[in-house]
N, C-alpha and C positions, 0 to 999 in steps of 0.2 A: 504494499498499499504506499503509495507516494504521498509522504508528510502533507503538501499541498492539499492534496485531494482530501486526505484524514480531516483537516481543519475546514475545509470547503462542508464536508458533510455533516459536521457538528454545527455550523452556523446554518445550514438548510434545516435541519431538524428542529432547531432552539428557535428559528423567525417561521417554521411550518407550524410549531405548536401555539406560538404567539400571534397566529393570522396576520403577519405583518407581509407577506409574499406578493401581495396583491399590489402593492407599491414599495417600491425599493428603497425608495427614499425615506420610508420609516422603519427600514429595519434597524435589527440590535444588534450591537457588537460582540461578538462571544470571545471568551475567555476560557480554555480548557484546560486543565490541569492534570496530567495524568501519572501513574509511575513514572515512566522512562519521558515523557514530551511534554512541551508545552504548546500551543496554540493561540495565537490572537488573530482574530480575522474579522473583517467587515468591509461593507460596500462602499465602492466608490463611486461616485458620481462621475460623470466625463470632466464636468469643470472643474474637478477636484485633484485631477491627476499630478500635476504639475506640485502639487505642495508634499508630495510625497515620495521617498527614495525607489528609486526606478527598481533597484532589486527587489523588494516587498512588493512590488505591484506585480499581480497574477491575473492572467485572463482566462475566463472559462466562458463556455457557451452553453447558457440555463436558459431553459423555455424556449430555445430556436434564437436568444439574443446573445450577442458578446457582450459580458460584463466584465468588471474590473473590481479587483478585490486588493486589500492590502493583508497581507499576509505574513508575519512572522511564526517561522516552525521552528523549535530549537528540540533537537531529541534527546539531549544531555541537561535539558532543565526539569525533567519531571520530577516530582517529589520525593520519588525513593533514589532517585540519581543524585540529588541535592544531599538527600542524607549521608548517602556514600561519601561524598565530598566535603561535608562538615568533618567527618571522622577520621579524613586521611588531610585534614587540612595542615596540622601541625607536622606529622610524618606520615610516611608510605608504608611504615610494617610493623608489625603487632609488637606489644599493644599498643592500639592509635591513640591518639590524645585529640580529644574535642573540646574546643573553647567554648562551646554551647553546653558543657556538662561541668559542674562543680568538681573539684580536685576529690572529694568523696563518692562523687558519682561513678561506682564501676559496674561494669555489666558487659552481656554479650549479644551481638545482633549477626543474623544471617540474613543475606540478600544473595538473589541468584545462586545460591548453593556453596555461597561464600560466607565464611564465618569471622567476623570480627568482635574480638577484645577491648574494649574501650576503657580507657582514664579518662575522667574530667582534667582539665588543665585551670579552670578558671576559679579563682578566688569567689566565693558565693557574694561578697557586695559588689565586685565587677562583672558578674556572668553576663547579665543584661547588655553592658556596655561592648565588652569582647567579643561577644556573640554577634551582636549587631554590627561591629566592625569587620567580623570575618566573613559574613555573608554578604556585606556589601562588596567587598572586594573581590568575592566570587563572581559577584554579576555584574560590576561595572565594566568590565573588558570585554563582554561578551552579549549585550542587549544594546539595541538602539531606540531610545525613547520617541515615542510616538503621540500624537494629538489626538484623540478619539472624542468627537464631539456628539456620538449618537448615545442613547441609552447603552449598559454593558451589562451583559449577563453573564457571570461567573460561575463555571458547571465543575463538577469532579470534585477533585481534593477542596477546592475552592470552598464548595458548600459544606464538604464533610469536616473541615477543618473550625470552620465558624461554627458548625452544630455541634462537635464536640466541646468547644471553646462557650457554647451557651450564649454564642451571639446572635443567633437566630432559634426559631424552633422549626418543626419540619418543614413546615410553607417556605417559600421563598419571600425573602424579604432584602430592601434596599439598605445598605449601612455605610458609612463611612470607612475608608481605608485604615483610619486611626484605631479604630474599633480594636484591629488585629493589634497594632501597635501596642495599646494599653492592656489587652489580653495577655499578650506576652510579659510584659513585667509583673502583672499580677502572679503570672504561672510560675517565675523564678523565684518569686519570694515564697512558695508552697513546697513543701518536702517533695524532694524527688521521687517517682513512683517507677520503680524499674520495668513493670508491666505497659508503663507508655512512655520510652524513655524520649521520645523526640515530640512530645506534646509542645514544649516551649519553643524547639528551633522550630515547628512546622510555623508558627504565629511568627517567628521573625521573618522568617524566608517570604510568607507570603506579603507581609507589611513592606519589606525592602524590596520585592519584586513589583509590586505595585507601584510603588513610590518612585523606582527607579525606570519603570518601563513605560508608564503611562504619564502624560501631560494631562490631567482633567480640569484645567481652568479652575474655574470658582466653586467647583461642587466635585470633590474628590470621593466618590462615591461609587459603588456596584450594586447590582441585584445578585444575590448569591441563591442559586436554586437547584434541587435535586431532578437530574433528569436520568429515568431508567434507559429511556429509549436510547441515549446516545452510545450505550454499551450494547444495546439488544439489535437494535436496527437501523442505526442511522447511514450507516454506509449504503446500506440498499435502498432507503428512504431516497438519500442524494442522489444514487446514481439512478433510481427512476427521474426524479426532477430534472436530471441535466434532459433527459429525453421528451418529457411532458410539452405540450403545446402552450402557448403563452397563456396566461393567467389574465382573464380579462380585470379590469381595473374599476368596474362599476359593481 
């Protein structure tokens, strides 16, 4: 599966579910954070093409019409991949040393059949600041900040992390990105739980990712929502939509 197509099919699914495909100017931007990948995609009206970097502008034939999209696709910025990067931030040999865990936070973690023995490296009083700095350095060199003027729907791990932190209930909700930051600070003040060793890191990562990736203008907020359909049928739905006739605008 081409990574650009993966982002497009998620976009098509979310906008289909929100009944916005009758007028592409009313469509929703989609942020999709999965295990291994991060997708940022939104529709670009023809008059706005010159405002965006050409390497991120993709063209697709949808419902018989050539349309342009902004699409950043990062195959190494998924949540699980970033957990691995923070574990190996200080050193690449076991035992690993994580700046997002206290010196007393020792635990084991398995990802893709590889075992990691982790020793935290940060003092309790400085852990938030040191974790934030480490995550910022991991992201800064690899993402391009983009202005998004459309409403933003953040799905997959964006939703799961917000739900775990009790920033939302099960239904979708619009929240400011600062809520992730405040939740991270509260998380680090609590006792470390070995069965949820990345709870605080996940919040820091999402806050820094959104802060460094998107220019929200005067309204730094997103809607987080669960879409089971994304993992179940989004690729098939997207493939079908590429071949469907034009949707009337009435």
